[in-house]
N, C-alpha and C positions, 0 to 999 in steps of 0.2 A: 763840331758840337754834337751832332746827332750820334756819331760813333762813340763819343766820349761819355755822353749823358743818357741818350735814349736807349741804346742797346743793353748796357748793364742793368738799367731799371727793368727792362723786359725780362732779362735773364733771372734777376732776383725775384721778380713776381712769379715767374714760372716755377722757380725752385720752391717758393713758399706755397704755391698751389699744389705742387707735387707732394710736399711734406704733409700738407693738410689731408690730401687724399690717402696717403700712406697711413697716417695716424688714424683716419676714419676707418680704414680697412682693418687696422690692428684692433681698434676698439670693438668693431662689429664681430671680430673673430673671438674675442675674449669669452663671451658667454658660451659659445660653442665648445671651447676648450674645456670649460667646467662640465658641460654636458657629456663630452667624450670621457672625461675622467670619471663621471658618474657611471657611464656604460662600462668602463674598465673595471670598476669596483664590483659591478654585478657579475661580470665574467670571472673575475678572480674568486669571488665567493663560490661560484659553481665549480671551478677547478679544485679549490681546497675542500669543498664538501664532497666531491667525488673521491678524494683521497682519504676521507675520514678525518680531516683536520678541522673539526668543528669550532674549536676555540680560536682558530685563525680565520676561518671563513666568515663567522658571524660579524666581527667588527667591520668588515668591508661594507656590509649593508648600512651600518651606522655612518660610515664615511660618505656613502652614497646619499644618505638623507641630507647631510650637511651640504654636499655639493649641489643637490637639487634645490635647496633653499637659496643658495648663492647665485646660481646661473640666472634665475628669473629676476632677482633683485639687481644684479649687475646690468642685465639687459635693460631694465627700466631706468636705472640711474644714468646709463650712458645713452639712452634713447636709441638703442639698436634692436628693439623687438621686431620680429618678423615672423611670417607664417612658416618659413623654413625652420626657424629656431623652435617654434612651438611644436611642430611635427617631430623634429629630431629629439626634443625633450621627452615627448610622449613615448617614442620608441625606446629611448634609453630607460625610461621609468618602467616600461613593461619588462625589460630584462632585469633591472636591478631590484624592482619591487614586486615583480610577478614571477618570473622564471627562477631567479636566484633563491628567494625564500622557499619556494615550492620544492626545489631540488635539495636545499639544505635541510628542510624539515623531513623530507622523505628519507634521505640518507641517515639522518639522525635518529628517527624513531618510528618511521612508517614501513620500513622494510619487512618486519615480521608479519604485517597484515597482508602482504602479497598484493593482489590486484586491487583490493580495497584501498590500500595505501597510495598506489600511484593514481588511482581514480580520484581520490580526495585532493592529491596534489594538482591534478588537472583542473578540478573544480576551482581551486584557489587561483590558478593561473587565469582561468576564464573570468573569474570575478574581478581580478585586477585589470584585465583588458576591458571589461564592461565599465568598470569604475572610471578608467582613464578616458574612454570614449564618451561617457556621459558628462564628464567634467569639461571636455573640449567643446561640447555643443550646448551645455546648459546656459540659461540666461538668468541665473540667480543673481539678484541685485544686492542682496545682503552679504557684504564682504566679511561680516563677522563670523560666519559659519560655513562649514563644508556640509554638503548633503551626502551622508554616508561616510564611513570611516575612510580617510585618505589612504591611498595605497602606500605612501612612505611610512605612515603610522602603523599600518597593518604589518608591513615587512619588519618594522622596528620591534613590534611586539614579538614576532617569531624569533628575530635575531637576539633580542635581549633574553628571552627564555632559554634559548640554546646556549648563549654565552654564559648564563648563570649556571646551567646544568650541562656542561660540555660532554659528559659521558652519555653515549647513545642509549636508547631504550631497546634492549635486546629481547626482553620478554614480551610475549604477546599481550598480556593484561596491561602492562605499562604503555604499550604502543597505542592503546585506545586513548590514553591521555594526550599523546602527541597528535592523534587525529582530531580531538576536540580543539587543541591549541591551534590547529591550522584551519579547521572548518569554521569556527566562530568568527574570526576576522574576515574570512571569505564572505560569509553571509552579511556581516556588517558593512562591507564595502558596497554592496548593492542594495542596502537598506536606505530608508529615508530619514534615519536618525541624524540629528545635527551635532556636529563637533566644532569646537572653537577653532577659528582659523588663525588667530593672533595677528592678523594683518593690521588691526586697529588697536592692538595692545600696546600700552605706553608704560615703559619702565622708569620714566622720568629722566631719560638721558639728556633731554634739552633743558631741564630745570636744575640739574645738579649732578652729583657723582653717585647718586643712589643706584642707577642702572649699572655703572661700572663696578660698584661694590658687589652687587648681586651676581654679576658675571664672574667676578674674581672668586667669590665664594663657591659658585657652581663648578668652576674649573678646579678649585682646590679639592672639593668633594669628589669630583670625577677622577682626579688623579690618585686620590687616596683609596676610595672605595668604588672602582669602576663598575663591578658587577652589580652591586647593590643599587647604586645611583641609576644605572640604565634600566634595570628591571622595574624600579619604583616609578621612574619617569614614564616608561612605556605603559604600565598598567594603570597609572593615574590618568593618563590621557584616554586610555581605553574606557575606564569607568566614567569619565567626565560626560560622555554622551548619554549614558543612562541616568546620571544624576541630573543633567540638564533637562532631559525629557520628563523626569519625575517632578522637578520643580515647576516646569511649565504647566504640567497637568494640575498640580496643586494650586497654582496661581489662577488657572482657568476656573477651577471649581469655586475658589473663594470670590472670584469676580462675578459669578452668576447671581443675578438679583433674585430674591425670594419671591415666589408667586403671591400676588396681592389680589384678593377677590374684589371685583368692581362693586361699589355700593348700589349701582343701578341693577346689576344682575342678581344681587342677593335676595331682594323681596320676591322677584319672579321665581327664583328657585324655591323659596319657602311656600309660595302659592301653589306651585306644582306638587310639592310634597303634601300639602294639606288637602288638596283636591284629590 
């Protein structure tokens, strides 16, 4: 009886336990695979930028942005978040959103500036590293906003601009425009300006098909007018930080109460003036 009933049960239980462990390892590996794909996109962007293939290099940063959004979401959905995954993601982001856009922008339009060009590229890389380090240690509880321009958005701004204007800037006067295009996002990454995180943004996916329709419209526009859609998207998000700061400042001014003179202090003030 034991050989016919007990042993097979133990074997089946062992197999089920082994399958669950193998499945768990596979699920935990999935976010890291997206992170490595993100890292590969950064490396591919650098290789193509060094060859002068700017229209091919720039889209790799856009793909890296999408992969960076997916790896964190997949890790949270599968419950496989870990300190190792966080550190690997930060290192991959430094390559894809720090090194890659700096090299791409330098090869595209900063070469005529000589040492100034590569110095600004290094400033951008440093700003991206500081932005990522600050993000890892900050304790901001408001999930609606990022403090400072996120490094993927900064890299996307550089990539969208170069993708829209793939011809490099050979003349020195035009190269100064490339310098501004790289320096401004670098400064915004280390600023305290708030940018929408979209973590709490709801497209209505749970209440109907509105979200799916919007996604379908976006995909259609992106397939038809990729250059225009990407540059509008990048610069709209870039401007949203300034618009939000301006609206917050205007709301703060309108909320300030008007100074009211105390009725007790008024006669005393008049007596002092008379005397």
